[in-house]
PyMOL Python script that loads the backbone (N, CA, C, O; Angstrom):
from pymol import cmd

cmd.read_pdbstr("""\
ATOM      1  N   MET A   1     -61.726  26.150  70.364  1.00  0.00           N
ATOM      2  CA  MET A   1     -61.219  27.025  69.318  1.00  0.00           C
ATOM      3  C   MET A   1     -61.075  26.209  68.035  1.00  0.00           C
ATOM      4  O   MET A   1     -60.553  25.094  68.048  1.00  0.00           O
ATOM      5  N   THR A   2     -61.534  26.770  66.956  1.00  0.00           N
ATOM      6  CA  THR A   2     -61.337  26.156  65.651  1.00  0.00           C
ATOM      7  C   THR A   2     -60.363  27.010  64.851  1.00  0.00           C
ATOM      8  O   THR A   2     -60.046  28.136  65.233  1.00  0.00           O
ATOM      9  N   ASN A   3     -59.898  26.461  63.742  1.00  0.00           N
ATOM     10  CA  ASN A   3     -58.976  27.249  62.928  1.00  0.00           C
ATOM     11  C   ASN A   3     -59.172  26.937  61.451  1.00  0.00           C
ATOM     12  O   ASN A   3     -59.741  25.915  61.069  1.00  0.00           O
ATOM     13  N   GLU A   4     -58.682  27.851  60.651  1.00  0.00           N
ATOM     14  CA  GLU A   4     -58.787  27.769  59.198  1.00  0.00           C
ATOM     15  C   GLU A   4     -57.406  27.631  58.548  1.00  0.00           C
ATOM     16  O   GLU A   4     -57.224  28.000  57.387  1.00  0.00           O
ATOM     17  N   VAL A   5     -56.447  27.107  59.290  1.00  0.00           N
ATOM     18  CA  VAL A   5     -55.077  27.001  58.775  1.00  0.00           C
ATOM     19  C   VAL A   5     -55.052  26.169  57.488  1.00  0.00           C
ATOM     20  O   VAL A   5     -54.436  26.569  56.501  1.00  0.00           O
ATOM     21  N   TYR A   6     -55.713  25.029  57.502  1.00  0.00           N
ATOM     22  CA  TYR A   6     -55.723  24.163  56.318  1.00  0.00           C
ATOM     23  C   TYR A   6     -56.260  24.915  55.101  1.00  0.00           C
ATOM     24  O   TYR A   6     -55.661  24.875  54.027  1.00  0.00           O
ATOM     25  N   LYS A   7     -57.375  25.589  55.274  1.00  0.00           N
ATOM     26  CA  LYS A   7     -58.002  26.316  54.161  1.00  0.00           C
ATOM     27  C   LYS A   7     -57.058  27.377  53.581  1.00  0.00           C
ATOM     28  O   LYS A   7     -56.890  27.467  52.365  1.00  0.00           O
ATOM     29  N   TYR A   8     -56.451  28.171  54.452  1.00  0.00           N
ATOM     30  CA  TYR A   8     -55.546  29.217  53.977  1.00  0.00           C
ATOM     31  C   TYR A   8     -54.280  28.620  53.368  1.00  0.00           C
ATOM     32  O   TYR A   8     -53.776  29.121  52.363  1.00  0.00           O
ATOM     33  N   ARG A   9     -53.769  27.553  53.976  1.00  0.00           N
ATOM     34  CA  ARG A   9     -52.558  26.920  53.455  1.00  0.00           C
ATOM     35  C   ARG A   9     -52.794  26.368  52.052  1.00  0.00           C
ATOM     36  O   ARG A   9     -51.961  26.544  51.162  1.00  0.00           O
ATOM     37  N   LYS A  10     -53.921  25.706  51.859  1.00  0.00           N
ATOM     38  CA  LYS A  10     -54.250  25.153  50.543  1.00  0.00           C
ATOM     39  C   LYS A  10     -54.459  26.269  49.519  1.00  0.00           C
ATOM     40  O   LYS A  10     -54.040  26.143  48.369  1.00  0.00           O
ATOM     41  N   ALA A  11     -55.105  27.355  49.934  1.00  0.00           N
ATOM     42  CA  ALA A  11     -55.345  28.475  49.022  1.00  0.00           C
ATOM     43  C   ALA A  11     -54.031  29.077  48.518  1.00  0.00           C
ATOM     44  O   ALA A  11     -53.950  29.558  47.388  1.00  0.00           O
ATOM     45  N   MET A  12     -53.007  29.044  49.371  1.00  0.00           N
ATOM     46  CA  MET A  12     -51.698  29.576  48.979  1.00  0.00           C
ATOM     47  C   MET A  12     -50.804  28.514  48.353  1.00  0.00           C
ATOM     48  O   MET A  12     -49.657  28.787  47.998  1.00  0.00           O
ATOM     49  N   LYS A  13     -51.340  27.291  48.219  1.00  0.00           N
ATOM     50  CA  LYS A  13     -50.596  26.177  47.634  1.00  0.00           C
ATOM     51  C   LYS A  13     -49.295  25.876  48.394  1.00  0.00           C
ATOM     52  O   LYS A  13     -48.253  25.607  47.797  1.00  0.00           O
ATOM     53  N   LEU A  14     -49.392  25.930  49.723  1.00  0.00           N
ATOM     54  CA  LEU A  14     -48.249  25.606  50.576  1.00  0.00           C
ATOM     55  C   LEU A  14     -48.410  24.200  51.123  1.00  0.00           C
ATOM     56  O   LEU A  14     -49.522  23.759  51.413  1.00  0.00           O
ATOM     57  N   THR A  15     -47.297  23.503  51.263  1.00  0.00           N
ATOM     58  CA  THR A  15     -47.338  22.215  51.959  1.00  0.00           C
ATOM     59  C   THR A  15     -47.248  22.486  53.459  1.00  0.00           C
ATOM     60  O   THR A  15     -46.930  23.597  53.883  1.00  0.00           O
ATOM     61  N   GLN A  16     -47.528  21.473  54.241  1.00  0.00           N
ATOM     62  CA  GLN A  16     -47.374  21.616  55.692  1.00  0.00           C
ATOM     63  C   GLN A  16     -45.922  21.933  56.021  1.00  0.00           C
ATOM     64  O   GLN A  16     -45.644  22.734  56.913  1.00  0.00           O
ATOM     65  N   GLU A  17     -45.010  21.314  55.313  1.00  0.00           N
ATOM     66  CA  GLU A  17     -43.583  21.551  55.519  1.00  0.00           C
ATOM     67  C   GLU A  17     -43.215  22.998  55.180  1.00  0.00           C
ATOM     68  O   GLU A  17     -42.451  23.630  55.909  1.00  0.00           O
ATOM     69  N   ASP A  18     -43.754  23.524  54.080  1.00  0.00           N
ATOM     70  CA  ASP A  18     -43.496  24.921  53.696  1.00  0.00           C
ATOM     71  C   ASP A  18     -43.917  25.870  54.810  1.00  0.00           C
ATOM     72  O   ASP A  18     -43.145  26.731  55.232  1.00  0.00           O
ATOM     73  N   LEU A  19     -45.153  25.703  55.282  1.00  0.00           N
ATOM     74  CA  LEU A  19     -45.665  26.583  56.322  1.00  0.00           C
ATOM     75  C   LEU A  19     -44.854  26.443  57.594  1.00  0.00           C
ATOM     76  O   LEU A  19     -44.535  27.438  58.244  1.00  0.00           O
ATOM     77  N   ALA A  20     -44.518  25.212  57.950  1.00  0.00           N
ATOM     78  CA  ALA A  20     -43.731  24.972  59.159  1.00  0.00           C
ATOM     79  C   ALA A  20     -42.402  25.732  59.107  1.00  0.00           C
ATOM     80  O   ALA A  20     -42.013  26.380  60.078  1.00  0.00           O
ATOM     81  N   LYS A  21     -41.721  25.649  57.981  1.00  0.00           N
ATOM     82  CA  LYS A  21     -40.440  26.357  57.832  1.00  0.00           C
ATOM     83  C   LYS A  21     -40.626  27.865  57.917  1.00  0.00           C
ATOM     84  O   LYS A  21     -39.801  28.565  58.503  1.00  0.00           O
ATOM     85  N   MET A  22     -41.710  28.363  57.332  1.00  0.00           N
ATOM     86  CA  MET A  22     -41.953  29.811  57.314  1.00  0.00           C
ATOM     87  C   MET A  22     -42.200  30.377  58.708  1.00  0.00           C
ATOM     88  O   MET A  22     -41.872  31.533  58.975  1.00  0.00           O
ATOM     89  N   VAL A  23     -42.773  29.576  59.593  1.00  0.00           N
ATOM     90  CA  VAL A  23     -43.098  30.081  60.937  1.00  0.00           C
ATOM     91  C   VAL A  23     -42.199  29.490  62.024  1.00  0.00           C
ATOM     92  O   VAL A  23     -42.372  29.807  63.201  1.00  0.00           O
ATOM     93  N   GLY A  24     -41.242  28.637  61.647  1.00  0.00           N
ATOM     94  CA  GLY A  24     -40.246  28.145  62.583  1.00  0.00           C
ATOM     95  C   GLY A  24     -40.705  27.034  63.511  1.00  0.00           C
ATOM     96  O   GLY A  24     -40.297  26.977  64.671  1.00  0.00           O
ATOM     97  N   VAL A  25     -41.562  26.142  62.995  1.00  0.00           N
ATOM     98  CA  VAL A  25     -41.993  24.983  63.783  1.00  0.00           C
ATOM     99  C   VAL A  25     -41.816  23.725  62.943  1.00  0.00           C
ATOM    100  O   VAL A  25     -41.388  23.795  61.791  1.00  0.00           O
ATOM    101  N   THR A  26     -42.148  22.574  63.523  1.00  0.00           N
ATOM    102  CA  THR A  26     -42.065  21.325  62.780  1.00  0.00           C
ATOM    103  C   THR A  26     -43.345  21.096  61.981  1.00  0.00           C
ATOM    104  O   THR A  26     -44.385  21.698  62.251  1.00  0.00           O
ATOM    105  N   ARG A  27     -43.242  20.224  61.007  1.00  0.00           N
ATOM    106  CA  ARG A  27     -44.419  19.835  60.220  1.00  0.00           C
ATOM    107  C   ARG A  27     -45.470  19.217  61.134  1.00  0.00           C
ATOM    108  O   ARG A  27     -46.668  19.431  60.949  1.00  0.00           O
ATOM    109  N   GLN A  28     -45.017  18.450  62.119  1.00  0.00           N
ATOM    110  CA  GLN A  28     -45.946  17.807  63.058  1.00  0.00           C
ATOM    111  C   GLN A  28     -46.770  18.848  63.815  1.00  0.00           C
ATOM    112  O   GLN A  28     -47.944  18.614  64.099  1.00  0.00           O
ATOM    113  N   THR A  29     -46.178  19.977  64.139  1.00  0.00           N
ATOM    114  CA  THR A  29     -46.921  21.047  64.821  1.00  0.00           C
ATOM    115  C   THR A  29     -48.028  21.573  63.924  1.00  0.00           C
ATOM    116  O   THR A  29     -49.147  21.797  64.386  1.00  0.00           O
ATOM    117  N   ILE A  30     -47.729  21.770  62.649  1.00  0.00           N
ATOM    118  CA  ILE A  30     -48.756  22.243  61.704  1.00  0.00           C
ATOM    119  C   ILE A  30     -49.866  21.204  61.575  1.00  0.00           C
ATOM    120  O   ILE A  30     -51.046  21.555  61.559  1.00  0.00           O
ATOM    121  N   ILE A  31     -49.497  19.939  61.484  1.00  0.00           N
ATOM    122  CA  ILE A  31     -50.501  18.870  61.420  1.00  0.00           C
ATOM    123  C   ILE A  31     -51.409  18.922  62.639  1.00  0.00           C
ATOM    124  O   ILE A  31     -52.631  18.852  62.510  1.00  0.00           O
ATOM    125  N   SER A  32     -50.819  19.044  63.817  1.00  0.00           N
ATOM    126  CA  SER A  32     -51.597  19.075  65.064  1.00  0.00           C
ATOM    127  C   SER A  32     -52.516  20.286  65.134  1.00  0.00           C
ATOM    128  O   SER A  32     -53.649  20.177  65.603  1.00  0.00           O
ATOM    129  N   ILE A  33     -52.045  21.427  64.679  1.00  0.00           N
ATOM    130  CA  ILE A  33     -52.881  22.633  64.658  1.00  0.00           C
ATOM    131  C   ILE A  33     -54.054  22.428  63.707  1.00  0.00           C
ATOM    132  O   ILE A  33     -55.199  22.708  64.064  1.00  0.00           O
ATOM    133  N   GLU A  34     -53.775  21.942  62.498  1.00  0.00           N
ATOM    134  CA  GLU A  34     -54.840  21.733  61.516  1.00  0.00           C
ATOM    135  C   GLU A  34     -55.886  20.742  62.013  1.00  0.00           C
ATOM    136  O   GLU A  34     -57.072  20.899  61.725  1.00  0.00           O
ATOM    137  N   GLN A  35     -55.462  19.736  62.747  1.00  0.00           N
ATOM    138  CA  GLN A  35     -56.384  18.720  63.257  1.00  0.00           C
ATOM    139  C   GLN A  35     -57.093  19.150  64.542  1.00  0.00           C
ATOM    140  O   GLN A  35     -57.963  18.438  65.044  1.00  0.00           O
ATOM    141  N   GLY A  36     -56.720  20.316  65.071  1.00  0.00           N
ATOM    142  CA  GLY A  36     -57.343  20.807  66.290  1.00  0.00           C
ATOM    143  C   GLY A  36     -56.836  20.136  67.559  1.00  0.00           C
ATOM    144  O   GLY A  36     -57.459  20.248  68.615  1.00  0.00           O
ATOM    145  N   LYS A  37     -55.707  19.441  67.461  1.00  0.00           N
ATOM    146  CA  LYS A  37     -55.130  18.759  68.618  1.00  0.00           C
ATOM    147  C   LYS A  37     -54.213  19.678  69.428  1.00  0.00           C
ATOM    148  O   LYS A  37     -53.876  19.382  70.574  1.00  0.00           O
ATOM    149  N   TYR A  38     -53.820  20.785  68.822  1.00  0.00           N
ATOM    150  CA  TYR A  38     -52.901  21.725  69.459  1.00  0.00           C
ATOM    151  C   TYR A  38     -53.373  23.137  69.153  1.00  0.00           C
ATOM    152  O   TYR A  38     -53.677  23.466  68.006  1.00  0.00           O
ATOM    153  N   ILE A  39     -53.432  23.955  70.170  1.00  0.00           N
ATOM    154  CA  ILE A  39     -53.793  25.364  69.989  1.00  0.00           C
ATOM    155  C   ILE A  39     -52.497  26.167  69.931  1.00  0.00           C
ATOM    156  O   ILE A  39     -51.685  26.119  70.855  1.00  0.00           O
ATOM    157  N   ALA A  40     -52.317  26.886  68.866  1.00  0.00           N
ATOM    158  CA  ALA A  40     -51.092  27.659  68.678  1.00  0.00           C
ATOM    159  C   ALA A  40     -50.964  28.739  69.750  1.00  0.00           C
ATOM    160  O   ALA A  40     -51.954  29.338  70.170  1.00  0.00           O
ATOM    161  N   SER A  41     -49.739  28.975  70.180  1.00  0.00           N
ATOM    162  CA  SER A  41     -49.466  30.088  71.089  1.00  0.00           C
ATOM    163  C   SER A  41     -49.750  31.389  70.350  1.00  0.00           C
ATOM    164  O   SER A  41     -49.823  31.409  69.122  1.00  0.00           O
ATOM    165  N   LEU A  42     -49.908  32.454  71.089  1.00  0.00           N
ATOM    166  CA  LEU A  42     -50.180  33.741  70.449  1.00  0.00           C
ATOM    167  C   LEU A  42     -49.061  34.140  69.482  1.00  0.00           C
ATOM    168  O   LEU A  42     -49.360  34.553  68.361  1.00  0.00           O
ATOM    169  N   PRO A  43     -47.783  34.032  69.870  1.00  0.00           N
ATOM    170  CA  PRO A  43     -46.738  34.394  68.897  1.00  0.00           C
ATOM    171  C   PRO A  43     -46.797  33.545  67.628  1.00  0.00           C
ATOM    172  O   PRO A  43     -46.600  34.065  66.530  1.00  0.00           O
ATOM    173  N   LEU A  44     -47.064  32.247  67.764  1.00  0.00           N
ATOM    174  CA  LEU A  44     -47.151  31.383  66.589  1.00  0.00           C
ATOM    175  C   LEU A  44     -48.379  31.730  65.752  1.00  0.00           C
ATOM    176  O   LEU A  44     -48.302  31.766  64.524  1.00  0.00           O
ATOM    177  N   ALA A  45     -49.498  31.982  66.400  1.00  0.00           N
ATOM    178  CA  ALA A  45     -50.717  32.366  65.679  1.00  0.00           C
ATOM    179  C   ALA A  45     -50.477  33.648  64.879  1.00  0.00           C
ATOM    180  O   ALA A  45     -50.933  33.763  63.741  1.00  0.00           O
ATOM    181  N   LEU A  46     -49.771  34.598  65.460  1.00  0.00           N
ATOM    182  CA  LEU A  46     -49.472  35.847  64.751  1.00  0.00           C
ATOM    183  C   LEU A  46     -48.550  35.607  63.558  1.00  0.00           C
ATOM    184  O   LEU A  46     -48.734  36.219  62.505  1.00  0.00           O
ATOM    185  N   LYS A  47     -47.561  34.725  63.710  1.00  0.00           N
ATOM    186  CA  LYS A  47     -46.675  34.395  62.588  1.00  0.00           C
ATOM    187  C   LYS A  47     -47.460  33.770  61.444  1.00  0.00           C
ATOM    188  O   LYS A  47     -47.258  34.113  60.279  1.00  0.00           O
ATOM    189  N   ILE A  48     -48.365  32.844  61.787  1.00  0.00           N
ATOM    190  CA  ILE A  48     -49.181  32.196  60.762  1.00  0.00           C
ATOM    191  C   ILE A  48     -50.055  33.231  60.057  1.00  0.00           C
ATOM    192  O   ILE A  48     -50.179  33.211  58.832  1.00  0.00           O
ATOM    193  N   ALA A  49     -50.653  34.126  60.821  1.00  0.00           N
ATOM    194  CA  ALA A  49     -51.499  35.170  60.235  1.00  0.00           C
ATOM    195  C   ALA A  49     -50.699  36.063  59.288  1.00  0.00           C
ATOM    196  O   ALA A  49     -51.204  36.470  58.241  1.00  0.00           O
ATOM    197  N   ARG A  50     -49.461  36.367  59.650  1.00  0.00           N
ATOM    198  CA  ARG A  50     -48.610  37.197  58.784  1.00  0.00           C
ATOM    199  C   ARG A  50     -48.310  36.493  57.462  1.00  0.00           C
ATOM    200  O   ARG A  50     -48.301  37.123  56.404  1.00  0.00           O
ATOM    201  N   VAL A  51     -48.065  35.182  57.527  1.00  0.00           N
ATOM    202  CA  VAL A  51     -47.805  34.421  56.300  1.00  0.00           C
ATOM    203  C   VAL A  51     -48.986  34.553  55.348  1.00  0.00           C
ATOM    204  O   VAL A  51     -48.804  34.744  54.145  1.00  0.00           O
ATOM    205  N   PHE A  52     -50.200  34.451  55.892  1.00  0.00           N
ATOM    206  CA  PHE A  52     -51.402  34.508  55.062  1.00  0.00           C
ATOM    207  C   PHE A  52     -51.892  35.932  54.826  1.00  0.00           C
ATOM    208  O   PHE A  52     -52.830  36.153  54.060  1.00  0.00           O
ATOM    209  N   ASN A  53     -51.249  36.905  55.492  1.00  0.00           N
ATOM    210  CA  ASN A  53     -51.593  38.323  55.337  1.00  0.00           C
ATOM    211  C   ASN A  53     -53.064  38.605  55.671  1.00  0.00           C
ATOM    212  O   ASN A  53     -53.756  39.324  54.951  1.00  0.00           O
ATOM    213  N   VAL A  54     -53.512  38.023  56.773  1.00  0.00           N
ATOM    214  CA  VAL A  54     -54.881  38.232  57.258  1.00  0.00           C
ATOM    215  C   VAL A  54     -54.834  38.433  58.766  1.00  0.00           C
ATOM    216  O   VAL A  54     -53.843  38.072  59.401  1.00  0.00           O
ATOM    217  N   PRO A  55     -55.891  39.003  59.357  1.00  0.00           N
ATOM    218  CA  PRO A  55     -55.933  39.143  60.807  1.00  0.00           C
ATOM    219  C   PRO A  55     -55.975  37.763  61.472  1.00  0.00           C
ATOM    220  O   PRO A  55     -56.567  36.826  60.935  1.00  0.00           O
ATOM    221  N   VAL A  56     -55.354  37.649  62.625  1.00  0.00           N
ATOM    222  CA  VAL A  56     -55.314  36.373  63.342  1.00  0.00           C
ATOM    223  C   VAL A  56     -56.719  35.836  63.615  1.00  0.00           C
ATOM    224  O   VAL A  56     -56.921  34.623  63.670  1.00  0.00           O
ATOM    225  N   GLU A  57     -57.686  36.733  63.784  1.00  0.00           N
ATOM    226  CA  GLU A  57     -59.068  36.318  64.055  1.00  0.00           C
ATOM    227  C   GLU A  57     -59.717  35.642  62.849  1.00  0.00           C
ATOM    228  O   GLU A  57     -60.723  34.946  62.995  1.00  0.00           O
ATOM    229  N   SER A  58     -59.157  35.838  61.680  1.00  0.00           N
ATOM    230  CA  SER A  58     -59.679  35.178  60.489  1.00  0.00           C
ATOM    231  C   SER A  58     -59.259  33.712  60.428  1.00  0.00           C
ATOM    232  O   SER A  58     -59.905  32.905  59.759  1.00  0.00           O
ATOM    233  N   ILE A  59     -58.187  33.375  61.120  1.00  0.00           N
ATOM    234  CA  ILE A  59     -57.655  32.016  61.094  1.00  0.00           C
ATOM    235  C   ILE A  59     -58.062  31.228  62.327  1.00  0.00           C
ATOM    236  O   ILE A  59     -58.459  30.067  62.230  1.00  0.00           O
ATOM    237  N   PHE A  60     -57.961  31.865  63.486  1.00  0.00           N
ATOM    238  CA  PHE A  60     -58.272  31.197  64.747  1.00  0.00           C
ATOM    239  C   PHE A  60     -59.561  31.767  65.309  1.00  0.00           C
ATOM    240  O   PHE A  60     -59.646  32.957  65.613  1.00  0.00           O
ATOM    241  N   ILE A  61     -60.563  30.909  65.444  1.00  0.00           N
ATOM    242  CA  ILE A  61     -61.912  31.353  65.820  1.00  0.00           C
ATOM    243  C   ILE A  61     -62.289  30.785  67.181  1.00  0.00           C
ATOM    244  O   ILE A  61     -62.272  29.573  67.393  1.00  0.00           O
ATOM    245  N   MET A  62     -62.630  31.688  68.099  1.00  0.00           N
ATOM    246  CA  MET A  62     -63.083  31.265  69.425  1.00  0.00           C
ATOM    247  C   MET A  62     -64.527  30.807  69.334  1.00  0.00           C
ATOM    248  O   MET A  62     -65.373  31.495  68.764  1.00  0.00           O
ATOM    249  N   GLU A  63     -64.797  29.659  69.892  1.00  0.00           N
ATOM    250  CA  GLU A  63     -66.169  29.134  69.942  1.00  0.00           C
ATOM    251  C   GLU A  63     -66.948  29.856  71.042  1.00  0.00           C
ATOM    252  O   GLU A  63     -66.362  30.354  72.003  1.00  0.00           O
ATOM    253  N   GLU A  64     -68.237  29.907  70.896  1.00  0.00           N
ATOM    254  CA  GLU A  64     -69.090  30.516  71.917  1.00  0.00           C
ATOM    255  C   GLU A  64     -68.878  29.811  73.249  1.00  0.00           C
ATOM    256  O   GLU A  64     -68.900  28.582  73.318  1.00  0.00           O
ATOM    257  N   GLY A  65     -68.676  30.586  74.299  1.00  0.00           N
ATOM    258  CA  GLY A  65     -68.512  30.032  75.639  1.00  0.00           C
ATOM    259  C   GLY A  65     -67.086  29.678  76.002  1.00  0.00           C
ATOM    260  O   GLY A  65     -66.843  29.206  77.113  1.00  0.00           O
ATOM    261  N   GLU A  66     -66.132  29.888  75.109  1.00  0.00           N
ATOM    262  CA  GLU A  66     -64.732  29.579  75.427  1.00  0.00           C
ATOM    263  C   GLU A  66     -64.083  30.756  76.118  1.00  0.00           C
ATOM    264  O   GLU A  66     -62.904  30.693  76.467  1.00  0.00           O
TER     265      GLU A  66
END
""", "prot")
cmd.dss("prot")
cmd.show_as("cartoon", "prot")
cmd.util.cbc("prot")
cmd.orient("prot")
């Protein structure tokens, strides 16, 4: 699974800390998600999508065969 969290976060001019506070996680969690080291849970993915006001599928993309 890949994600576009970094792209959307930068477009909204949010820091990792800003986004983390908005969705109730640590900055380290946002870093790990952006780097692809951690896959967000469904509730967290939905919170992130709400912050960016886009469908969750626009941020988190399933790779072929996953």
